[in-house]
GUDREN-881756 format. One record per residue: residue number from 1; chain; x, y negated, z negated of N, C-alpha, C in turn. Coordinates in pm, whole numbers. Layout:
% residues N
@pos=NUM	unit=A	neast=X	nnorth=Y	nup=Z	caeast=X	canorth=Y	caup=Z	ceast=X	cnorth=Y	cup=Z
...
This chain:
% residues 66
@pos=1	unit=A	neast=2104	nnorth=566	nup=16	caeast=2011	canorth=647	caup=-59	ceast=1932	cnorth=737	cup=38
@pos=2	unit=A	neast=1912	nnorth=858	nup=-2	caeast=1833	canorth=952	caup=78	ceast=1686	cnorth=942	cup=38
@pos=3	unit=A	neast=1596	nnorth=955	nup=136	caeast=1453	canorth=938	caup=107	ceast=1404	cnorth=1036	cup=0
@pos=4	unit=A	neast=1459	nnorth=1155	nup=-7	caeast=1414	canorth=1251	caup=-108	ceast=1460	cnorth=1213	cup=-250
@pos=5	unit=A	neast=1548	nnorth=1114	nup=-262	caeast=1593	canorth=1065	caup=-392	ceast=1509	cnorth=946	cup=-440
@pos=6	unit=A	neast=1426	nnorth=891	nup=-354	caeast=1341	canorth=777	caup=-388	ceast=1229	cnorth=825	cup=-480
@pos=7	unit=A	neast=1218	nnorth=767	nup=-599	caeast=1113	canorth=813	caup=-690	ceast=1050	cnorth=704	cup=-775
@pos=8	unit=A	neast=1105	nnorth=585	nup=-779	caeast=1054	canorth=482	caup=-869	ceast=961	cnorth=382	cup=-800
@pos=9	unit=A	neast=909	nnorth=416	nup=-684	caeast=819	canorth=328	caup=-609	ceast=693	cnorth=405	cup=-570
@pos=10	unit=A	neast=594	nnorth=332	nup=-524	caeast=475	canorth=394	caup=-467	ceast=490	cnorth=395	cup=-314
@pos=11	unit=A	neast=416	nnorth=481	nup=-248	caeast=423	canorth=491	caup=-102	ceast=283	cnorth=479	cup=-44
@pos=12	unit=A	neast=264	nnorth=380	nup=43	caeast=136	canorth=361	caup=113	ceast=167	cnorth=354	cup=261
@pos=13	unit=A	neast=111	nnorth=444	nup=339	caeast=135	canorth=444	caup=483	ceast=4	cnorth=418	cup=557
@pos=14	unit=A	neast=15	nnorth=356	nup=672	caeast=-100	canorth=321	caup=754	ceast=-71	cnorth=355	cup=899
@pos=15	unit=A	neast=-170	nnorth=406	nup=967	caeast=-157	canorth=428	caup=1112	ceast=-293	cnorth=412	cup=1177
@pos=16	unit=A	neast=-290	nnorth=382	nup=1307	caeast=-412	canorth=362	caup=1382	ceast=-459	cnorth=490	cup=1448
@pos=17	unit=A	neast=-587	nnorth=516	nup=1439	caeast=-646	canorth=636	caup=1498	ceast=-620	cnorth=644	cup=1649
@pos=18	unit=A	neast=-619	nnorth=531	nup=1716	caeast=-603	canorth=527	caup=1861	ceast=-464	cnorth=480	cup=1905
@pos=19	unit=A	neast=-367	nnorth=492	nup=1818	caeast=-230	canorth=446	caup=1848	ceast=-174	cnorth=523	cup=1966
@pos=20	unit=A	neast=-140	nnorth=451	nup=2073	caeast=-86	canorth=514	caup=2193	ceast=68	cnorth=508	cup=2198
@pos=21	unit=A	neast=130	nnorth=453	nup=2095	caeast=276	canorth=444	caup=2089	ceast=331	cnorth=540	cup=1984
@pos=22	unit=A	neast=279	nnorth=533	nup=1865	caeast=318	canorth=625	caup=1758	ceast=197	cnorth=714	cup=1729
@pos=23	unit=A	neast=205	nnorth=838	nup=1763	caeast=91	canorth=928	caup=1746	ceast=55	cnorth=952	cup=1601
@pos=24	unit=A	neast=-66	nnorth=1003	nup=1581	caeast=-113	canorth=1034	caup=1446	ceast=-16	cnorth=1128	cup=1376
@pos=25	unit=A	neast=11	nnorth=1098	nup=1251	caeast=99	canorth=1181	caup=1171	ceast=239	cnorth=1126	cup=1154
@pos=26	unit=A	neast=279	nnorth=1032	nup=1238	caeast=416	canorth=979	caup=1229	ceast=443	cnorth=911	cup=1096
@pos=27	unit=A	neast=356	nnorth=821	nup=1053	caeast=382	canorth=754	caup=926	ceast=350	cnorth=845	cup=808
@pos=28	unit=A	neast=255	nnorth=934	nup=825	caeast=219	canorth=1025	caup=717	ceast=333	cnorth=1122	cup=687
@pos=29	unit=A	neast=421	nnorth=1144	nup=781	caeast=536	canorth=1232	caup=760	ceast=626	cnorth=1180	cup=648
@pos=30	unit=A	neast=621	nnorth=1051	nup=622	caeast=702	canorth=993	caup=513	ceast=666	cnorth=1053	cup=378
@pos=31	unit=A	neast=543	nnorth=1100	nup=364	caeast=500	canorth=1160	caup=238	ceast=578	cnorth=1289	cup=209
@pos=32	unit=A	neast=606	nnorth=1366	nup=311	caeast=686	canorth=1488	caup=293	ceast=834	cnorth=1453	cup=274
@pos=33	unit=A	neast=880	nnorth=1354	nup=346	caeast=1021	canorth=1315	caup=337	ceast=1055	cnorth=1256	cup=200
@pos=34	unit=A	neast=962	nnorth=1183	nup=142	caeast=984	canorth=1121	caup=11	ceast=927	cnorth=1213	cup=-97
@pos=35	unit=A	neast=981	nnorth=1329	nup=-108	caeast=926	canorth=1435	caup=-194	ceast=939	cnorth=1406	cup=-343
@pos=36	unit=A	neast=1028	nnorth=1316	nup=-384	caeast=1045	canorth=1287	caup=-527	ceast=941	cnorth=1189	cup=-581
@pos=37	unit=A	neast=867	nnorth=1122	nup=-494	caeast=762	canorth=1031	caup=-539	ceast=643	cnorth=1115	cup=-585
@pos=38	unit=A	neast=590	nnorth=1081	nup=-701	caeast=475	canorth=1155	caup=-754	ceast=357	cnorth=1146	cup=-660
@pos=39	unit=A	neast=282	nnorth=1256	nup=-649	caeast=166	canorth=1261	caup=-559	ceast=64	cnorth=1151	cup=-593
@pos=40	unit=A	neast=51	nnorth=1119	nup=-720	caeast=-44	canorth=1014	caup=-762	ceast=-3	cnorth=876	cup=-713
@pos=41	unit=A	neast=123	nnorth=859	nup=-672	caeast=172	canorth=730	caup=-624	ceast=180	cnorth=725	cup=-472
@pos=42	unit=A	neast=117	nnorth=822	nup=-404	caeast=117	canorth=825	caup=-258	ceast=-24	cnorth=807	cup=-205
@pos=43	unit=A	neast=-37	nnorth=727	nup=-101	caeast=-166	canorth=708	caup=-37	ceast=-145	cnorth=685	cup=112
@pos=44	unit=A	neast=-236	nnorth=737	nup=192	caeast=-230	canorth=720	caup=336	ceast=-364	cnorth=669	cup=387
@pos=45	unit=A	neast=-359	nnorth=580	nup=486	caeast=-481	canorth=525	caup=545	ceast=-472	cnorth=533	cup=696
@pos=46	unit=A	neast=-573	nnorth=595	nup=757	caeast=-584	canorth=597	caup=903	ceast=-695	cnorth=499	cup=941
@pos=47	unit=A	neast=-660	nnorth=395	nup=1012	caeast=-756	canorth=293	caup=1052	ceast=-833	cnorth=340	cup=1174
@pos=48	unit=A	neast=-962	nnorth=360	nup=1157	caeast=-1049	canorth=406	caup=1266	ceast=-1058	cnorth=301	cup=1376
@pos=49	unit=A	neast=-1062	nnorth=348	nup=1499	caeast=-1076	canorth=262	caup=1618	ceast=-966	cnorth=159	cup=1632
@pos=50	unit=A	neast=-849	nnorth=184	nup=1575	caeast=-736	canorth=90	caup=1583	ceast=-622	cnorth=150	cup=1663
@pos=51	unit=A	neast=-563	nnorth=70	nup=1749	caeast=-446	canorth=110	caup=1825	ceast=-319	cnorth=63	cup=1755
@pos=52	unit=A	neast=-208	nnorth=75	nup=1824	caeast=-78	canorth=41	caup=1766	ceast=-71	cnorth=-105	cup=1721
@pos=53	unit=A	neast=-114	nnorth=-196	nup=1804	caeast=-104	canorth=-338	caup=1770	ceast=-215	cnorth=-382	cup=1675
@pos=54	unit=A	neast=-328	nnorth=-309	nup=1675	caeast=-438	canorth=-344	caup=1586	ceast=-401	cnorth=-329	cup=1439
@pos=55	unit=A	neast=-308	nnorth=-240	nup=1407	caeast=-276	canorth=-218	caup=1266	ceast=-185	cnorth=-326	cup=1208
@pos=56	unit=A	neast=-140	nnorth=-418	nup=1291	caeast=-53	canorth=-524	caup=1240	ceast=-95	cnorth=-665	cup=1280
@pos=57	unit=A	neast=-201	nnorth=-680	nup=1359	caeast=-245	canorth=-814	caup=1396	ceast=-386	cnorth=-812	cup=1454
@pos=58	unit=A	neast=-448	nnorth=-928	nup=1458	caeast=-577	canorth=-943	caup=1523	ceast=-697	cnorth=-914	cup=1434
@pos=59	unit=A	neast=-814	nnorth=-912	nup=1498	caeast=-941	canorth=-894	caup=1428	ceast=-949	cnorth=-761	cup=1354
@pos=60	unit=A	neast=-908	nnorth=-654	nup=1418	caeast=-914	canorth=-523	caup=1351	ceast=-821	cnorth=-516	cup=1232
@pos=61	unit=A	neast=-705	nnorth=-580	nup=1241	caeast=-614	canorth=-585	caup=1126	ceast=-682	cnorth=-655	cup=1009
@pos=62	unit=A	neast=-744	nnorth=-769	nup=1039	caeast=-810	canorth=-845	caup=931	ceast=-925	cnorth=-767	cup=869
@pos=63	unit=A	neast=-1002	nnorth=-695	nup=952	caeast=-1120	canorth=-625	caup=900	ceast=-1088	cnorth=-487	cup=842
@pos=64	unit=A	neast=-996	nnorth=-414	nup=901	caeast=-972	canorth=-276	caup=859	ceast=-851	cnorth=-258	cup=768
@pos=65	unit=A	neast=-747	nnorth=-338	nup=787	caeast=-622	canorth=-318	caup=714	ceast=-609	cnorth=-416	cup=598
@pos=66	unit=A	neast=-612	nnorth=-543	nup=630	caeast=-588	canorth=-646	caup=529	ceast=-693	cnorth=-639	cup=420
């Protein structure tokens, strides 16, 4: 399946403001790639003061993401 054909799901992307591995905008690019998903079903969150590992584990994950 091609990402532009995906339309029956919602899309939520998350990235860390201080991510030194995947720069800002990498996960948000999925919103353009998945163009068939309705805009109302798309949401993006940039976690302030979070690095790459903070968005998936640890204290900042528990407080900012989870």
